[in-house]
LOVO-901528 format. One line per 2 residues: number of its first residue (from 1); their letters; for each residue x, y, z of N, C-alpha, C. Coordinates in steps of 0.2 Angstrom, whole numbers, plus 5000, padded with zeros to 4 digits. Layout:
NUM> a> X,Y,Z,X,Y,Z,X,Y,Z | ... .
END
This chain:
1> my> 5345,5018,4952,5340,5014,4949,5343,5009,4946 | 5339,5004,4944,5341,4997,4942,5338,4995,4936 .
3> al> 5340,4991,4932,5337,4989,4927,5338,4983,4926 | 5332,4977,4925,5333,4969,4922,5332,4969,4914 .
5> ih> 5339,4965,4912,5340,4966,4906,5338,4959,4904 | 5335,4956,4898,5335,4948,4895,5336,4948,4888 .
7> dn> 5340,4944,4885,5342,4944,4878,5340,4951,4875 | 5344,4955,4877,5343,4963,4874,5339,4965,4875 .
9> ql> 5334,4964,4880,5328,4968,4880,5328,4971,4886 | 5325,4976,4888,5322,4980,4894,5318,4978,4897 .
11> il> 5316,4972,4903,5312,4970,4905,5309,4973,4912 | 5315,4977,4915,5313,4982,4921,5317,4987,4921 .
13> gp> 5316,4994,4923,5318,4998,4923,5316,5006,4920 | 5320,5012,4920,5322,5010,4928,5318,5010,4933 .
15> ik> 5321,5005,4940,5317,5005,4946,5321,5007,4951 | 5318,5006,4957,5322,5007,4965,5323,4999,4964 .
17> yn> 5328,4999,4969,5328,4992,4970,5323,4990,4974 | 5317,4984,4971,5315,4980,4974,5316,4972,4972 .
19> yr> 5317,4968,4978,5318,4961,4977,5313,4956,4974 | 5307,4959,4977,5301,4952,4977,5299,4955,4970 .
21> li> 5299,4962,4965,5297,4963,4961,5304,4959,4955 | 5308,4959,4957,5314,4958,4952,5314,4947,4952 .
23> ns> 5312,4946,4956,5312,4942,4959,5304,4938,4954 | 5301,4941,4954,5293,4940,4950,5296,4938,4943 .
25> el> 5300,4947,4940,5300,4942,4933,5307,4937,4930 | 5312,4937,4936,5316,4932,4934,5311,4925,4934 .
27> en> 5307,4924,4938,5302,4917,4939,5298,4917,4931 | 5295,4924,4929,5291,4925,4922,5297,4921,4917 .
29> le> 5304,4923,4918,5307,4924,4911,5312,4915,4913 | 5308,4914,4918,5312,4905,4919,5319,4905,4921 .
31> ve> 5322,4910,4923,5329,4910,4926,5329,4909,4934 | 5333,4902,4935,5333,4900,4942,5339,4902,4945 .
33> ak> 5336,4908,4949,5339,4912,4953,5335,4918,4956 | 5339,4920,4962,5335,4925,4964,5340,4932,4967 .
35> vf> 5335,4937,4969,5339,4940,4973,5337,4941,4981 | 5342,4943,4985,5340,4944,4989,5338,4951,4993 .
37> ar> 5336,4955,5000,5335,4963,5001,5341,4964,5000 | 5348,4964,5001,5353,4967,5000,5358,4966,4993 .
39> sy> 5354,4961,4990,5358,4960,4985,5359,4966,4981 | 5357,4970,4980,5359,4978,4978,5368,4979,4979 .
41> nd> 5371,4977,4984,5377,4977,4984,5380,4973,4979 | 5378,4969,4976,5383,4967,4971,5379,4967,4965 .
43> vp> 5377,4973,4962,5375,4975,4955,5384,4978,4952 | 5384,4976,4948,5380,4974,4943,5378,4964,4942 .
45> ih> 5374,4961,4943,5372,4953,4944,5371,4951,4937 | 5375,4945,4934,5374,4943,4929,5371,4935,4930 .
47> fd> 5365,4934,4929,5361,4929,4931,5363,4923,4926 | 5363,4923,4921,5366,4920,4913,5368,4921,4910 .
49> dk> 5369,4919,4904,5370,4924,4898,5366,4930,4895 | 5360,4929,4896,5357,4933,4893,5351,4937,4899 .
51> ts> 5354,4935,4905,5349,4940,4910,5354,4943,4915 | 5354,4951,4916,5358,4953,4922,5353,4960,4923 .
53> lv> 5355,4960,4931,5351,4966,4933,5359,4972,4934 | 5359,4977,4934,5363,4980,4932,5361,4988,4933 .
55> pa> 5365,4994,4933,5364,5000,4937,5359,5003,4931 | 5353,5007,4932,5350,5012,4925,5352,5018,4927 .
57> iq> 5357,5022,4922,5358,5029,4924,5353,5031,4918 | 5350,5035,4922,5346,5042,4918,5351,5050,4916 .
59> ii> 5349,5049,4910,5351,5055,4907,5346,5060,4905 | 5347,5068,4908,5339,5071,4906,5343,5079,4906 .
61> gp> 5344,5083,4897,5346,5086,4899,5345,5092,4903 | 5346,5097,4901,5341,5104,4904,5335,5106,4903 .
63> cd> 5334,5107,4909,5325,5106,4907,5322,5112,4914 | 5318,5116,4909,5317,5122,4913,5308,5119,4917 .
65> sr> 5307,5120,4922,5300,5114,4922,5296,5118,4923 | 5295,5126,4922,5291,5129,4921,5288,5131,4913 .
67> yq> 5292,5129,4908,5292,5127,4903,5291,5121,4898 | 5294,5115,4901,5296,5109,4898,5295,5104,4901 .
69> si> 5293,5099,4900,5292,5094,4905,5296,5089,4900 | 5298,5081,4906,5301,5074,4903,5297,5073,4902 .
71> gn> 5301,5069,4893,5295,5064,4892,5298,5057,4892 | 5296,5053,4887,5299,5044,4885,5308,5046,4886 .
73> ft> 5309,5040,4885,5316,5039,4886,5317,5034,4879 | 5324,5035,4877,5328,5028,4873,5333,5028,4878 .
75> we> 5334,5019,4878,5338,5017,4880,5344,5012,4878 | 5349,5010,4880,5354,5007,4877,5358,5004,4880 .
77> ii> 5358,4997,4880,5364,4994,4885,5370,4995,4885 | 5376,4998,4890,5380,4997,4890,5385,4991,4890 .
79> re> 5389,4990,4885,5395,4983,4889,5401,4983,4888 | 5406,4981,4892,5412,4979,4891,5413,4973,4894 .
81> ne> 5417,4972,4887,5421,4964,4883,5413,4961,4883 | 5409,4964,4880,5403,4961,4877,5398,4959,4884 .
83> vp> 5400,4961,4889,5397,4960,4896,5391,4966,4898 | 5386,4965,4900,5383,4970,4901,5383,4975,4909 .
85> tk> 5388,4981,4909,5387,4984,4914,5383,4989,4917 | 5377,4991,4912,5374,4997,4914,5370,4997,4909 .
87> ve> 5365,5002,4908,5359,5005,4904,5357,5011,4906 | 5359,5016,4899,5358,5022,4900,5352,5024,4897 .
89> mt> 5349,5029,4901,5341,5028,4898,5341,5037,4895 | 5338,5039,4889,5339,5047,4887,5334,5050,4885 .
91> ye> 5332,5053,4891,5325,5056,4891,5325,5062,4887 | 5318,5062,4884,5318,5068,4879,5315,5073,4884 .
93> vn> 5316,5082,4883,5312,5085,4885,5308,5089,4879 | 5301,5090,4883,5296,5095,4878,5296,5101,4881 .
95> dk> 5292,5105,4877,5290,5111,4879,5283,5110,4879 | 5281,5115,4885,5275,5112,4888,5271,5116,4882 .
97> sl> 5264,5116,4882,5258,5121,4879,5257,5126,4883 | 5254,5132,4879,5253,5136,4883,5249,5136,4888 .
99> dq> 5244,5131,4885,5238,5131,4890,5240,5126,4896 | 5245,5124,4896,5246,5119,4900,5252,5124,4906 .
101> ik> 5255,5127,4902,5258,5132,4908,5252,5135,4911 | 5249,5137,4908,5243,5142,4911,5240,5139,4916 .
103> se> 5237,5133,4915,5234,5128,4920,5238,5128,4925 | 5244,5124,4925,5250,5125,4930,5249,5130,4936 .
105> hk> 5250,5138,4933,5253,5141,4936,5245,5145,4940 | 5240,5143,4939,5235,5146,4942,5233,5140,4946 .
107> si> 5234,5133,4945,5232,5128,4950,5236,5129,4956 | 5240,5136,4958,5244,5139,4963,5239,5144,4968 .
109> vp> 5233,5146,4963,5232,5152,4963,5225,5150,4969 | 5221,5145,4970,5216,5143,4976,5218,5144,4982 .
111> qi> 5227,5141,4983,5229,5140,4988,5230,5146,4993 | 5234,5150,4989,5237,5158,4990,5229,5163,4993 .
113> rw> 5225,5160,4987,5219,5163,4990,5216,5161,5000 | 5216,5154,5000,5215,5153,5005,5221,5154,5011 .
115> ek> 5226,5157,5010,5229,5160,5014,5228,5167,5017 | 5226,5169,5009,5223,5177,5012,5218,5177,5015 .
117> en> 5214,5172,5014,5206,5173,5018,5207,5172,5025 | 5209,5165,5026,5211,5165,5031,5217,5166,5036 .
119> ti> 5215,5173,5039,5221,5178,5041,5217,5181,5049 | 5222,5186,5051,5218,5188,5057,5219,5197,5055 .
121> ie> 5213,5201,5055,5213,5206,5055,5211,5210,5062 | 5213,5219,5060,5210,5219,5065,5204,5224,5067 .
123> vt> 5202,5225,5070,5194,5227,5072,5191,5233,5080 | 5191,5240,5075,5189,5242,5081,5184,5243,5084 .
125> lg> 5183,5242,5090,5174,5242,5093,5175,5249,5101 | 5171,5252,5097,5174,5259,5103,5181,5260,5103 .
127> dn> 5183,5260,5111,5189,5260,5112,5193,5257,5113 | 5193,5252,5109,5195,5243,5109,5196,5242,5102 .
129> tv> 5203,5240,5099,5205,5238,5094,5207,5231,5096 | 5204,5225,5093,5203,5218,5092,5207,5214,5087 .
131> kv> 5212,5208,5088,5210,5204,5083,5206,5199,5081 | 5205,5198,5074,5200,5193,5074,5201,5187,5068 .
133> st> 5202,5182,5069,5202,5179,5065,5197,5177,5059 | 5199,5179,5054,5194,5176,5047,5193,5170,5044 .
135> nr> 5195,5164,5047,5192,5158,5046,5185,5157,5045 | 5186,5152,5044,5177,5149,5042,5173,5148,5049 .
137> en> 5176,5144,5051,5174,5142,5060,5173,5147,5065 | 5179,5153,5064,5176,5158,5067,5170,5163,5064 .
139> rl> 5170,5165,5058,5164,5169,5058,5157,5164,5057 | 5158,5157,5057,5152,5154,5059,5151,5154,5067 .
141> ay> 5155,5153,5070,5153,5155,5078,5150,5160,5078 | 5154,5167,5076,5151,5172,5077,5142,5172,5076 .
143> it> 5141,5172,5069,5135,5170,5067,5129,5167,5070 | 5131,5161,5074,5128,5157,5078,5126,5160,5082 .
145> kl> 5131,5165,5086,5127,5168,5093,5123,5175,5091 | 5125,5179,5085,5122,5183,5083,5114,5182,5082 .
147> is> 5113,5175,5081,5106,5172,5079,5101,5170,5085 | 5108,5166,5091,5105,5164,5095,5101,5169,5101 .
149> se> 5104,5176,5103,5103,5178,5107,5103,5186,5106 | 5101,5191,5109,5102,5197,5108,5108,5201,5110 .
151> gp> 5111,5199,5113,5118,5201,5118,5115,5206,5121 | 5121,5209,5124,5127,5211,5124,5132,5204,5124 .
153> yn> 5137,5201,5122,5139,5197,5122,5148,5196,5126 | 5151,5193,5131,5157,5193,5130,5160,5192,5129 .
155> fk> 5168,5193,5124,5171,5189,5121,5179,5191,5123 | 5181,5184,5122,5189,5185,5125,5194,5184,5115 .
157> fd> 5197,5190,5117,5202,5191,5110,5208,5188,5110 | 5214,5191,5108,5220,5190,5110,5222,5192,5117 .
159> nn> 5226,5188,5119,5231,5193,5126,5225,5191,5130 | 5220,5187,5130,5215,5188,5136,5210,5196,5139 .
161> nw> 5211,5198,5133,5208,5204,5131,5200,5201,5131 | 5197,5203,5136,5189,5203,5138,5186,5208,5135 .
163> ve> 5182,5209,5128,5177,5216,5128,5168,5213,5127 | 5166,5216,5130,5159,5216,5131,5155,5219,5121 .
165> vt> 5153,5214,5117,5151,5216,5109,5145,5215,5110 | 5142,5222,5109,5136,5223,5106,5132,5219,5101 .
167> st> 5126,5219,5099,5124,5214,5094,5126,5219,5085 | 5125,5225,5088,5128,5231,5083,5135,5228,5080 .
169> el> 5137,5229,5087,5147,5227,5086,5147,5219,5082 | 5144,5215,5086,5146,5210,5081,5144,5208,5075 .
171> qy> 5139,5213,5072,5135,5210,5065,5143,5215,5060 | 5145,5220,5067,5152,5225,5062,5159,5221,5061 .
173> ii> 5159,5215,5064,5165,5211,5066,5163,5206,5060 | 5157,5203,5060,5154,5199,5054,5156,5203,5047 .
175> sq> 5152,5209,5045,5154,5212,5039,5163,5212,5037 | 5165,5215,5042,5173,5216,5041,5177,5209,5041 .
177> id> 5176,5205,5043,5177,5196,5042,5174,5196,5033 | 5171,5197,5031,5165,5196,5025,5169,5200,5021 .
179> ak> 5170,5206,5020,5174,5210,5019,5183,5208,5015 | 5185,5204,5020,5192,5203,5020,5191,5197,5016 .
181> vq> 5187,5190,5016,5186,5187,5013,5185,5189,5007 | 5180,5194,5004,5178,5194,4996,5185,5196,4994 .
183> ea> 5187,5200,4998,5196,5203,4995,5198,5197,4993 | 5199,5192,4996,5203,5185,4995,5199,5184,4989 .
185> fd> 5193,5183,4988,5191,5180,4981,5192,5184,4976 | 5192,5191,4976,5191,5196,4970,5200,5194,4968 .
187> we> 5205,5196,4971,5212,5193,4971,5213,5189,4966 | 5208,5183,4968,5208,5175,4964,5207,5175,4957 .
189> lt> 5200,5179,4958,5198,5179,4950,5203,5186,4945 | 5206,5189,4949,5211,5194,4944,5215,5191,4943 .
191> kl> 5220,5187,4948,5223,5183,4945,5225,5179,4940 | 5217,5175,4941,5217,5169,4937,5213,5172,4930 .
193> qe> 5209,5180,4928,5209,5184,4922,5217,5186,4919 | 5220,5187,4923,5227,5190,4919,5232,5184,4917 .
195> id> 5230,5178,4920,5235,5173,4918,5230,5172,4910 | 5225,5172,4912,5220,5168,4905,5222,5174,4899 .
197> ac> 5226,5181,4901,5225,5186,4894,5232,5185,4890 | 5235,5181,4895,5243,5181,4893,5246,5176,4886 .
199> st> 5250,5180,4882,5249,5175,4877,5256,5172,4875 | 5260,5171,4881,5266,5168,4881,5267,5166,4889 .
201> ge> 5274,5160,4887,5273,5156,4895,5279,5163,4899 | 5281,5167,4894,5284,5171,4901,5280,5175,4904 .
203> ev> 5276,5177,4900,5271,5185,4902,5266,5178,4907 | 5266,5173,4907,5262,5170,4911,5264,5170,4919 .
205> yn> 5271,5168,4918,5277,5168,4926,5275,5174,4928 | 5276,5180,4923,5276,5188,4924,5270,5186,4929 .
207> vv> 5265,5186,4930,5260,5185,4936,5263,5184,4942 | 5264,5189,4946,5264,5188,4951,5261,5187,4956 .
209> lr> 5262,5181,4958,5256,5179,4965,5257,5177,4971 | 5263,5179,4972,5266,5180,4981,5269,5185,4982 .
211> ei> 5266,5190,4983,5272,5198,4986,5279,5198,4988 | 5283,5199,4986,5289,5199,4991,5290,5204,4995 .
213> sn> 5290,5204,5002,5290,5211,5008,5298,5211,5005 | 5300,5217,5005,5307,5219,5005,5308,5224,5014 .
215> sv> 5308,5220,5018,5308,5222,5024,5317,5225,5026 | 5317,5229,5031,5325,5230,5031,5326,5233,5038 .
217> en> 5330,5227,5040,5334,5223,5047,5338,5230,5048 | 5333,5231,5054,5339,5238,5058,5343,5236,5062 .
END
């Protein structure tokens, strides 16, 4: 990261090296100098006795992103023999409010619900057990098929498994998909209510959103 300083003022920074932006500011400052695409190799660059491009050092203390956020910074020009060598930028670390912690944790819930909603379930049809996707497109295709004709219907399931499905069985498949989807939405509502009921940030993050499976390898 870099900083452009002029007359003891921070003009740019912290910024990634962008010679067009730096040149634009130099022109605004009426500094008759330019940098080029690879001039970063020459930093620190002293254009005149008031203007320099120097490294920007960002100083951030310990910060737990669950409960804290990084705020504004204070800056100080570091010199050696009166010549600027770098700018140190010290950032403050602020505690998040309980509402902010809740909001951030709740924002994860819909994506996990979507994953739970879009899965594969097993449905038993007579002597056959088939795997069915619960995604919305698949459900819509089943509903369209059901209302377009009386059946029976030939469906190809996983592993090229062809099964003749009656209208009643197709209704059953749709009902099982609906049950799985509703289960996912019920889970989402429960988790949001659990988070809302929390009185501390620690309690919020104790609300488990992703279950960890403890599978044992043989």
